[in-house]
C-alpha positions as CSV (number, residue, x, y, z in Angstrom):
1,M,-3.2,-18.9,-5.1
2,A,-5.6,-15.9,-5.5
3,E,-3.1,-13.6,-3.9
4,A,-0.2,-15.0,-6.1
5,N,-2.3,-14.3,-9.2
6,I,-2.9,-10.7,-8.2
7,F,0.8,-10.2,-7.4
8,F,2.0,-11.3,-10.8
9,S,-0.7,-9.7,-12.9
10,A,0.0,-6.5,-14.7
11,V,-3.5,-5.3,-14.3
12,I,-5.9,-5.0,-11.3
13,V,-9.5,-3.8,-11.6
14,Y,-10.6,-1.5,-8.8
15,N,-14.3,-0.5,-9.0
16,A,-14.1,-0.2,-12.8
17,M,-10.7,1.6,-12.7
18,E,-7.9,-0.5,-14.1
19,I,-4.6,-0.3,-12.4
20,V,-1.4,-1.3,-14.3
21,K,1.4,-2.2,-11.9
22,H,4.3,-2.4,-14.4
23,L,5.2,-1.5,-18.0
24,N,6.4,-4.9,-19.2
25,L,3.0,-5.8,-20.8
26,D,2.6,-8.9,-22.9
27,N,1.3,-8.7,-26.5
28,K,-2.3,-9.5,-25.5
29,E,-2.3,-6.7,-23.0
30,I,-0.8,-4.2,-25.4
31,K,-3.4,-5.1,-28.1
32,T,-6.1,-4.5,-25.4
33,Y,-4.8,-1.0,-24.6
34,Q,-4.2,-0.2,-28.3
35,A,-7.9,-0.6,-28.9
36,K,-8.8,2.1,-26.4
37,A,-7.4,5.5,-27.0
38,C,-6.7,7.7,-24.0
39,V,-5.2,10.9,-22.7
40,I,-2.6,10.5,-20.0
41,A,-1.9,12.9,-17.1
42,M,1.7,12.4,-16.0
43,G,3.5,13.2,-12.8
44,T,5.0,12.0,-9.6
45,F,1.7,13.0,-7.9
46,D,3.2,12.2,-4.5
47,G,0.6,14.2,-2.6
48,L,-2.3,14.5,-5.1
49,H,-2.5,18.2,-4.1
50,K,-4.3,21.0,-5.9
51,G,-1.5,21.4,-8.5
52,H,-1.7,17.7,-9.3
53,R,-5.5,17.9,-9.5
54,D,-5.2,20.7,-12.0
55,V,-3.1,18.5,-14.3
56,I,-5.6,15.6,-14.0
57,D,-8.6,17.9,-14.5
58,A,-7.0,19.3,-17.7
59,A,-6.6,15.7,-18.9
60,A,-10.2,14.9,-17.9
61,S,-11.5,17.9,-19.9
62,Y,-9.5,16.8,-23.0
63,A,-10.8,13.2,-22.5
64,R,-14.5,14.4,-22.4
65,T,-14.1,16.6,-25.4
66,N,-12.5,13.9,-27.5
67,Q,-14.4,10.9,-26.0
68,L,-11.2,9.3,-24.7
69,R,-10.4,7.3,-21.6
70,L,-8.8,9.3,-18.8
71,A,-5.4,7.7,-17.7
72,V,-2.9,8.8,-15.0
73,F,0.8,7.8,-15.1
74,T,2.5,7.9,-11.8
75,F,4.8,5.9,-9.5
76,S,3.8,3.5,-6.8
77,N,6.8,4.6,-4.7
78,H,8.8,7.9,-4.5
79,P,11.5,8.2,-7.2
80,Y,14.1,8.7,-4.4
81,A,13.5,5.0,-3.5
82,A,15.7,4.1,-6.4
83,I,18.2,6.9,-6.5
84,H,18.5,8.3,-2.9
85,P,16.6,6.0,-0.4
86,S,17.8,8.0,2.7
87,A,16.1,11.1,1.3
88,I,12.6,9.7,0.8
89,P,10.2,12.4,2.1
90,Q,7.3,11.7,4.4
91,A,4.2,10.5,2.6
92,L,1.3,12.9,2.3
93,I,-1.2,10.2,1.1
94,S,-1.5,6.4,1.5
95,P,-1.6,4.2,-1.6
96,E,-5.2,3.3,-0.7
97,E,-6.3,6.9,-0.4
98,K,-4.6,7.7,-3.7
99,V,-6.5,5.0,-5.5
100,R,-9.8,6.1,-3.9
101,L,-9.3,9.7,-4.9
102,L,-8.3,9.0,-8.5
103,K,-11.3,6.7,-8.9
104,R,-13.5,9.5,-7.5
105,W,-12.0,12.0,-10.0
106,G,-13.1,9.8,-12.8
107,V,-9.8,8.2,-13.8
108,D,-10.4,5.1,-16.0
109,L,-6.8,3.8,-16.1
110,L,-4.1,4.2,-13.4
111,I,-0.7,3.3,-14.6
112,D,1.0,3.1,-11.1
113,V,4.4,1.6,-11.6
114,P,7.5,1.4,-9.4
115,F,10.3,3.8,-10.0
116,N,13.2,1.4,-10.3
117,R,16.6,1.2,-12.0
118,Q,15.1,-0.3,-15.2
119,L,12.7,2.7,-15.5
120,A,15.4,5.2,-14.4
121,L,17.7,4.1,-17.3
122,L,15.2,4.6,-20.0
123,S,16.0,7.5,-22.4
124,P,13.2,10.0,-22.9
125,D,12.3,8.5,-26.3
126,D,12.2,5.0,-24.8
127,F,10.0,6.2,-22.0
128,L,7.5,7.6,-24.5
129,E,7.7,4.4,-26.5
130,K,6.6,2.5,-23.4
131,L,3.6,4.8,-23.0
132,R,2.8,4.2,-26.6
133,H,1.4,0.8,-25.5
134,F,-1.6,2.7,-24.1
135,N,-2.5,4.5,-27.3
136,F,-2.5,8.0,-26.1
137,S,-3.7,11.0,-28.2
138,C,-2.5,13.6,-25.7
139,L,-0.1,13.9,-22.8
140,V,-0.7,16.4,-19.9
141,C,1.8,17.5,-17.3
142,G,3.0,20.5,-15.2
143,T,5.8,22.9,-16.4
144,N,8.3,21.2,-14.0
145,F,7.8,17.7,-15.4
146,T,10.9,15.7,-16.4
147,Y,11.2,12.2,-17.8
148,G,13.8,9.7,-19.0
149,F,17.4,9.1,-17.8
150,K,18.4,11.7,-15.1
151,G,15.4,13.8,-16.1
152,T,16.9,14.7,-19.4
153,G,13.5,14.9,-21.0
154,N,11.4,18.0,-20.2
155,T,8.4,19.9,-21.4
156,E,10.3,21.3,-24.4
157,S,11.4,17.9,-25.6
158,L,7.9,16.6,-24.9
159,A,6.3,19.3,-27.0
160,K,8.8,18.6,-29.8
161,S,8.1,14.9,-29.8
162,G,4.3,15.7,-29.9
163,R,4.8,17.8,-33.0
164,E,6.9,15.2,-34.7
165,Q,4.9,12.1,-33.8
166,G,1.4,13.6,-34.0
167,F,0.1,13.7,-30.4
168,D,-1.1,16.7,-28.4
169,V,0.8,18.0,-25.4
170,I,-0.8,20.2,-22.7
171,I,1.6,21.9,-20.3
172,R,-0.2,23.3,-17.1
173,P,1.3,26.2,-15.2
174,L,2.1,25.5,-11.5
175,L,-0.5,26.7,-9.2
176,E,0.3,29.2,-6.4
177,Y,-1.0,29.8,-2.9
178,K,-0.1,33.1,-1.1
179,N,2.2,34.0,-4.0
180,R,4.3,30.8,-3.8
181,I,4.2,27.5,-5.8
182,I,2.1,24.8,-4.3
183,S,4.4,21.8,-3.7
184,S,4.5,18.7,-1.7
185,T,7.5,19.9,0.2
186,R,5.8,23.1,1.2
187,I,2.7,21.1,2.3
188,R,4.9,18.8,4.5
189,R,6.4,21.9,6.1
190,A,2.9,23.4,6.8
191,I,1.7,20.2,8.4
192,A,4.8,19.8,10.6
193,E,4.4,23.4,11.8
194,G,0.7,22.8,12.6
195,N,-0.6,25.1,9.8
196,L,-3.5,22.8,9.0
197,R,-5.5,25.4,7.2
198,D,-2.7,26.2,4.8
199,A,-2.1,22.5,4.3
200,E,-5.8,21.9,3.7
201,Y,-6.0,24.6,1.1
202,M,-2.9,23.3,-0.8
203,L,-4.0,19.7,-0.6
204,G,-7.6,20.3,-1.4
205,R,-8.5,18.1,1.6
206,F,-7.5,17.6,5.3
207,C,-4.1,16.1,5.9
208,S,-4.3,12.4,6.9
209,V,-2.5,9.4,8.1
210,Q,-3.2,5.7,7.7
211,G,-2.7,3.1,10.4
212,T,-3.8,-0.3,11.7
213,V,-5.7,-0.4,15.0
214,H,-3.6,-2.1,17.7
215,Q,-4.7,-3.3,21.1
216,G,-3.8,-0.6,23.8
217,F,-4.1,-0.5,27.5
218,K,-7.9,-0.1,27.4
219,R,-7.8,2.8,29.7
220,G,-10.1,4.9,27.5
221,R,-13.1,2.6,27.9
222,T,-12.8,2.7,31.7
223,L,-13.2,6.5,31.4
224,G,-16.1,6.2,29.1
225,F,-13.9,7.1,26.0
226,P,-12.9,4.0,24.2
227,T,-10.2,4.6,21.6
228,A,-8.7,3.0,18.5
229,N,-5.0,3.1,18.9
230,L,-2.8,3.7,15.8
231,Y,0.9,3.6,15.9
232,V,2.4,6.4,13.8
233,N,5.8,7.2,12.4
234,R,6.9,10.7,11.7
235,N,9.7,9.5,9.5
236,G,7.2,7.8,7.2
237,S,4.2,10.0,7.3
238,A,3.7,13.8,7.4
239,L,2.1,14.5,10.8
240,P,1.1,17.6,12.7
241,P,2.5,18.5,16.1
242,A,1.4,16.4,19.1
243,G,-1.9,17.5,20.5
244,V,-5.7,16.9,20.5
245,Y,-7.6,17.2,17.2
246,A,-11.1,17.0,15.8
247,L,-10.8,14.1,13.3
248,Q,-12.6,12.5,10.5
249,V,-12.0,8.7,10.1
250,R,-12.6,6.4,7.2
251,D,-13.0,2.7,8.0
252,G,-13.5,1.1,4.6
253,E,-16.7,2.7,3.3
254,K,-17.8,4.0,6.7
255,M,-17.0,7.5,7.8
256,Y,-16.9,8.8,11.5
257,N,-16.3,12.1,13.2
258,G,-14.2,11.9,16.3
259,V,-11.6,13.4,18.6
260,G,-8.1,12.1,19.2
261,N,-4.8,12.6,20.9
262,L,-1.6,12.4,18.9
263,G,1.5,12.0,21.0
264,M,3.0,10.1,23.9
265,N,0.1,10.5,26.4
266,P,2.2,12.1,29.2
267,T,-0.3,11.4,31.9
268,F,1.0,7.8,31.9
269,D,4.6,6.6,32.0
270,D,4.2,3.4,30.1
271,V,3.8,4.8,26.6
272,V,7.1,4.1,24.7
273,R,6.2,5.3,21.2
274,E,4.0,8.0,19.6
275,V,0.4,6.9,19.1
276,L,-2.8,8.3,17.7
277,E,-5.6,7.5,20.1
278,V,-9.0,8.0,18.3
279,H,-12.4,8.2,19.9
280,L,-15.0,7.8,17.2
281,F,-18.5,9.3,17.7
282,G,-21.3,6.7,17.3
283,C,-19.0,3.7,16.7
284,N,-19.5,0.6,18.8
285,E,-17.6,-1.8,16.6
286,D,-14.6,-3.8,17.5
287,L,-11.9,-2.2,15.3
288,Y,-8.8,-4.2,16.2
289,G,-7.0,-5.0,13.0
290,H,-8.9,-2.5,10.9
291,V,-7.0,0.0,8.7
292,L,-8.2,3.5,9.4
293,E,-7.5,6.7,7.3
294,T,-7.6,9.5,9.8
295,S,-7.8,13.1,8.8
296,F,-6.7,16.0,11.1
297,C,-9.5,18.6,10.8
298,R,-9.0,21.0,13.6
299,F,-6.3,21.5,16.3
300,L,-8.1,21.8,19.8
301,R,-5.3,21.9,22.4
302,N,-1.8,20.9,23.2
303,E,-1.0,17.6,24.8
304,R,-0.4,17.8,28.6
305,R,-0.1,15.8,31.7
306,F,-3.0,15.5,34.1
307,S,-2.7,15.0,37.9
308,S,-5.6,12.6,38.2
309,L,-7.9,10.4,36.2
310,H,-10.9,12.7,37.3
311,E,-9.1,15.7,35.8
312,L,-8.3,13.7,32.6
313,K,-11.9,12.6,32.2
314,A,-13.2,16.1,32.6
315,Q,-10.8,17.3,29.9
316,L,-11.9,14.4,27.6
317,E,-15.4,15.5,28.0
318,K,-14.5,19.1,27.0
319,D,-12.5,17.8,24.1
320,K,-15.4,15.8,22.8
321,S,-17.7,18.8,23.2
322,D,-15.3,21.1,21.4
323,A,-14.9,18.7,18.5
324,L,-18.7,18.2,18.2
325,A,-19.2,22.0,18.2
326,W,-16.6,22.3,15.4
327,F,-18.3,19.7,13.3
328,T,-21.7,21.3,13.9
329,A,-20.3,24.7,12.8
330,Q,-19.0,23.1,9.6
331,D,-22.3,21.5,8.8
332,G,-24.0,24.9,9.3
333,E,-21.6,26.6,6.8
334,Q,-22.5,24.0,4.1
């Protein structure tokens, strides 16, 4: 029953950040939000990259100055899910990581609703009327923001509505990196090409993937390198090329450094799908069934086939040493 109640509730509380899951609020909920004025940062925010962070930071600054709550309006799915499902791009961030980051950035209210046919058919004015439930004093977005049926609302119409209806509008310029606009599409391309440093700069963090630990062949532990095995899907998540990487892994509230192989493990002929095999430094826990958020910090080498288990073990020792050396160097720079 507890799960059912959460599913049908409009609002979830996550570590003091409220999460609204749909816009069809009842009168009691509307009255609650009407009593708490806010500023809303708006966007698809499909990667929470530096450009998105700039919009949210501008809203946070306005909220602090005017003693308002900081709200973010975004979608729990990609808009293509409703209008062009076959074109849904690879995810740059998991839903759990999105919530964690927004909470860390000081967001009080996350309006995280599905983009569906009902929402897609709203006129620009009707969309703003839905947002009025949250008693906003200011709306903040990037210059490329559109809203309402077929994106017919834009920053010009938003500013016009603000002047007519008495709310502030802040339009943030799009951020650039290497003289080009930072975009989720550009970040996906950088990750796919293995340009982790470019991707890291544009994201403001390491690129990552989430997965559940599955039982593998347990070969790693016989070599002294037990691994957590995560099945990955390049169609669903933005992933770098196959190879060995220094990694940071989040298991709930715990963080580990580690080293891992992404690919088909060509030394063995029984691997039938791509897997991320992660060896965590200093972790002795049984991780089966755990959901891990794994960040790709540094490319170490290409994946290759080894002629013997002895040769493989020697290379694993070197991989671990190289990863530890990289983490030590990063600690020294801080």
